[in-house]
C-alpha positions in Angstrom: 0.2 0.0 -0.2 1.0 3.7 -0.5 1.3 5.4 2.7 -0.7 8.9 2.4 1.9 11.8 2.0 -0.1 13.3 5.6 -2.1 11.5 8.6 -6.1 12.0 7.8 -6.6 12.3 11.3 -4.4 13.5 14.4 -4.8 12.9 17.9 -3.7 15.3 20.3 -3.6 14.5 24.0 -4.1 18.3 24.5 -3.1 17.4 28.6 -2.5 14.8 31.1 -4.7 16.5 33.7 -7.5 14.2 34.5 -10.2 14.0 37.4 -10.7 10.5 36.8 -8.0 7.2 37.4 -9.0 4.9 34.7 -7.6 1.3 35.4 -6.3 1.2 31.4 -5.5 4.6 30.7 -3.1 4.3 27.8 -1.6 8.3 28.6 -1.6 7.2 32.4 -3.4 10.7 32.5 -3.6 12.0 35.9 -0.8 10.1 37.1 1.8 12.1 35.6 2.5 16.1 34.9 0.0 17.5 32.5 2.5 19.1 30.2 -0.3 21.2 29.2 1.0 24.3 27.2 -0.2 27.9 27.5 -3.0 29.3 25.3 -0.9 30.5 23.1 1.3 27.7 22.5 -1.8 25.5 21.9 -3.0 27.6 19.5 0.9 27.3 17.8 -0.2 23.6 17.8 -3.3 24.3 16.4 -1.9 26.2 13.6 0.9 23.7 12.7 -1.5 20.9 12.5 -3.9 22.7 9.8 -0.8 23.1 8.3 -1.1 19.7 7.7 -4.9 19.6 6.4 -5.7 16.4 8.3 -9.5 15.4 7.7 -10.2 15.3 11.8 -8.1 16.2 14.6 -9.3 14.1 17.9 -9.2 16.5 21.4 -8.1 14.2 24.1 -5.7 13.7 27.0 -6.3 13.4 29.8 -9.8 15.6 30.0 -9.9 18.3 27.3 -12.4 20.0 29.0 -10.2 21.5 31.6 -7.5 22.9 29.4 -8.1 26.6 29.7 -9.2 28.1 26.4 -10.5 24.9 24.8 -13.1 26.3 22.9 -10.7 29.0 21.0 -8.4 25.8 20.3 -11.4 24.3 18.7 -12.6 27.3 17.0 -9.2 27.6 15.4 -9.0 24.2 14.0 -12.7 24.0 12.6 -12.3 27.5 11.2 -9.6 26.1 8.9 -12.6 23.5 7.6 -11.4 20.7 9.8 -13.4 18.2 11.7 -12.8 18.3 15.5 -13.7 15.3 17.4 -13.7 16.3 21.2 -13.3 13.1 23.6 -14.6 13.5 27.5 -15.2 11.3 30.3 -18.2 14.0 31.2 -17.3 15.2 34.6 -16.4 18.7 33.7 -19.2 19.0 31.6 -21.7 21.9 32.1 -24.0 24.3 30.8 -21.3 26.8 30.1 -19.5 24.8 28.0 -22.6 23.6 26.0 -23.2 26.7 24.9 -19.5 27.0 23.0 -20.5 23.1 21.8 -23.4 24.3 20.1 -21.9 27.2 19.0 -18.9 25.1 17.2 -20.6 22.1 16.6 -17.1 19.6 17.6 -18.1 15.7 17.2 -18.6 14.9 21.3 -17.4 11.5 22.3 -18.0 10.4 26.0 -16.1 7.8 27.3 -18.2 5.5 29.2 -16.8 2.3 30.0 -19.5 0.2 31.8 -23.2 0.0 30.8 -23.9 0.4 35.1 -22.3 2.5 37.7 -21.0 -0.3 39.4 -18.6 -1.5 36.6 -18.0 2.3 35.0 -17.1 3.5 38.2 -14.9 0.9 38.5 -12.9 0.8 35.6 -12.7 4.6 35.9 -11.4 4.8 39.7 -13.7 7.5 41.1 -17.3 7.2 42.1 -20.0 9.0 41.1 -18.3 8.9 37.6 -21.2 7.3 35.6 -23.4 9.6 37.0 -21.7 12.3 35.9 -21.4 10.7 32.1 -25.0 10.4 32.1 -26.1 13.7 33.4 -23.5 15.2 30.5 -25.5 13.0 27.8 -28.5 14.4 29.0 -27.2 17.5 28.5 -26.0 17.1 25.3 -29.4 15.3 24.4 -31.6 17.8 25.4 -29.5 20.6 23.3 -29.3 18.4 20.7 -32.9 18.0 20.3 -33.7 21.9 21.0 -31.3 22.7 17.7 -32.9 19.9 15.7 -36.4 21.6 16.7 -35.0 24.9 15.4 -33.6 23.5 12.5 -30.2 24.2 12.9 -27.5 22.0 12.1 -27.1 18.7 13.9 -25.2 18.2 16.7 -23.3 15.2 16.7 -22.2 13.3 20.2 -22.3 9.7 21.1 -20.6 7.1 23.0 -17.4 6.1 22.7 -17.0 2.8 24.9 -13.6 0.8 25.4 -14.6 -3.0 26.2 -12.5 -4.9 29.0 -13.2 -8.4 30.6 -15.2 -6.8 32.7 -17.4 -4.7 30.4 -17.4 -7.5 28.0 -20.7 -8.8 28.9 -22.3 -5.5 29.1 -22.2 -4.4 25.2 -25.6 -5.6 24.9 -26.8 -3.6 27.8 -25.4 -0.8 26.2 -28.1 -1.3 23.4 -30.9 -1.9 25.0 -30.2 0.0 28.6 -28.2 2.8 28.1 -28.8 4.0 24.3 -32.3 4.2 24.5 -32.3 6.6 27.7 -31.0 9.5 24.8 -32.8 9.9 21.8 -30.6 12.5 19.9 -27.5 9.5 20.6 -25.8 10.0 17.3 -23.3 7.0 17.8 -22.0 3.8 19.7 -18.6 2.3 19.3 -17.1 -0.3 21.6 -14.0 -1.1 21.0 -11.4 -3.3 22.5 -9.0 -2.2 25.2 -5.2 -2.1 23.9 -1.8 -3.0 25.8 -0.8 0.5 26.0 -0.1 2.2 29.0 -1.5 1.2 32.0 -3.2 -1.4 29.8 0.3 -3.1 29.4 1.2 -4.1 32.7 1.3 -8.1 32.8 -1.2 -7.7 36.1 -3.6 -5.7 33.6 -3.1 -8.1 31.0 -3.5 -11.3 33.2 -7.0 -10.2 34.2 -8.4 -7.4 31.9 -7.3 -8.0 27.9 -9.5 -9.6 25.9 -9.1 -13.0 25.5 -8.0 -14.1 21.9 -12.1 -15.4 21.6 -13.1 -12.0 22.7 -11.4 -10.0 20.5 -12.4 -12.3 17.8 -15.9 -11.8 18.4 -15.6 -8.2 18.6 -14.2 -8.2 14.9 -17.2 -10.6 13.9 -19.9 -9.1 11.6 -22.2 -11.3 13.4 -22.2 -9.4 17.0 -22.2 -5.8 14.9 -25.5 -7.1 13.4 -26.8 -8.5 16.9 -26.2 -5.3 18.7 -27.3 -3.1 15.7 -31.0 -5.3 16.0 -30.9 -4.7 19.7 -29.9 -0.7 19.6 -32.6 1.9 18.7 -33.1 2.5 15.0 -31.0 4.6 13.6 -28.0 4.8 15.8 -24.6 4.4 14.2 -23.1 1.4 15.9 -19.6 0.0 15.3 -17.7 -2.6 16.6 -13.6 -3.2 16.3 -11.0 -5.5 17.9 -8.7 -2.6 17.5 -5.8 -4.7 15.7 -5.6 -1.9 13.6 -3.7 0.3 16.1 -0.9 -2.5 16.4 1.2 -1.3 13.2 1.6 -4.8 12.9 3.6 -4.7 9.2 1.4 -7.4 7.5 -1.8 -5.1 8.3 0.5 -1.8 6.7 0.9 -3.6 4.0 -3.1 -4.4 3.2 -4.0 -1.1 4.3 -5.3 -2.0 7.3 -4.1 0.1 10.0 -4.2 3.5 12.1 -2.9 6.0 10.0 -2.8 8.8 12.4 -0.5 11.3 13.7 -0.3 11.5 17.7 0.7 14.8 19.4 1.1 15.1 23.3 0.4 17.8 25.4 3.6 19.7 25.0 3.9 19.5 21.2 6.0 16.1 21.3 4.8 13.9 18.2 4.5 10.3 18.7 5.6 7.5 15.9 2.9 5.6 16.4 -0.3 6.4 18.6 -0.4 3.1 20.9 3.6 3.0 21.6 6.3 5.1 23.6 8.7 7.0 21.5 8.8 10.4 19.5 10.1 11.7 16.2 10.4 15.5 17.5 8.3 18.2 18.3 5.4 20.3 16.4 6.3 23.6 17.9 10.1 23.3 16.8 10.0 20.8 13.3 8.4 20.9 10.3 5.0 19.0 10.9 5.6 17.1 7.5 9.2 15.9 8.1 7.4 14.3 11.6 5.1 12.7 9.6 7.8 11.4 7.2 9.8 10.0 10.7 7.1 8.6 11.9 6.2 6.5 9.2 9.9 5.5 9.2 9.5 4.2 12.6 6.6 2.0 11.7 8.9 0.0 9.0 12.1 0.2 11.4 13.7 -3.1 11.4 13.1 -3.7 15.3 9.2 -2.8 15.1 8.7 -5.0 11.6 10.6 -7.6 13.7 9.0 -7.4 16.8 5.4 -7.0 15.5 5.8 -9.1 12.1 5.0 -12.7 14.0 2.3 -11.2 16.5 -1.1 -12.9 16.2 -2.4 -13.1 19.9 -3.2 -10.6 22.5 -0.7 -11.3 24.6 2.0 -11.3 22.2 0.8 -8.3 20.9 1.3 -6.9 24.9 4.6 -8.2 25.3 5.2 -6.6 21.6 4.3 -3.3 23.1 6.5 -3.5 25.6 9.6 -4.7 24.0 8.6 -1.2 21.7 8.4 1.1 24.5 11.7 0.4 26.3 13.6 0.7 22.8 12.2 3.9 21.7 11.1 5.8 25.0 13.1 8.2 26.9 14.7 7.8 30.4 11.6 9.6 31.6 9.0 7.4 29.6 11.2 3.9 31.0 11.4 5.7 34.8 7.6 6.0 34.8 6.9 2.6 33.2 8.9 1.1 36.1 7.1 3.4 38.6 3.6 1.8 37.3 1.6 0.3 40.3 0.3 -3.3 39.9 -3.5 -4.2 38.5 -5.7 -4.8 41.2 -9.1 -6.6 40.5 -10.8 -4.3 43.1 -9.4 -0.8 43.0 -10.3 1.9 45.5 -12.5 4.2 44.3 -11.7 8.2 44.4 -14.4 10.0 46.5 -17.1 12.2 44.5 -16.1 16.1 44.8 
């Protein structure tokens, strides 16, 4: 396959600050320095991203809604004709933010990782996080309904759920119990947890990474069709095993991979979204050069040798650990070594 000369999608983890403590957090947000830039520098990052002319930009982290000037940043990008996906856990979403969301119309992705409060709060590491997410979805639903009744442009929002072993049996419940609560809900995406960040700890892999059988079922058209039949009519529903993020050489050759640029809060650019290892900083280097360096990393002999034979979830987790240690900085390696072991029943933080 011929690799695009620029990324179609850019994932910008705009902060590592987060009010939640998710057990599987890919970026380890809330447990490390936020590395958040000033508004002026964030606008410089936005301009550099715009220069690449991607189709869309995802603003995540961390919790994007806590970033000062976040909607000025959204407006800078959307004014360039680029679609923005705003990822949030819903904890800080209030009426004031809804005014800006309605004005700018980013596509809002609400992270909900359990169809019940018990499962979601355990995965998200904070008591009351499910209730906050449901309240945020209600705000979005009410606003979308009002906009539709006035004949205004649609506000597209939906649920983006990461599927762990502990939430695997709740996929149907998302369709039959959660989605029907919100008539304006536009989509439900169910994607397998990947062995990245805290989800790469061996203790997590042993207990929460999907089994090969579970991951294969997520890739089956039969599951998608069954869930669509259970979900409200018209809801966009997609299920993924997330293997496209692995960057296996055979998947790249077949064009079945996640061809994206990943930008960290301080402007550093990761070569591959779910692995450690940066190729420069978008504030200092030519963005197109950074993309070329990222593509070169996909074909690095060590990466090809490490990912080439991977076929199981556990093999993927082991390969990810090897790549992280090969290309991570000294700071990255120290953070990896400090990761606490995963406990099946984690204590929840309070509601405040």
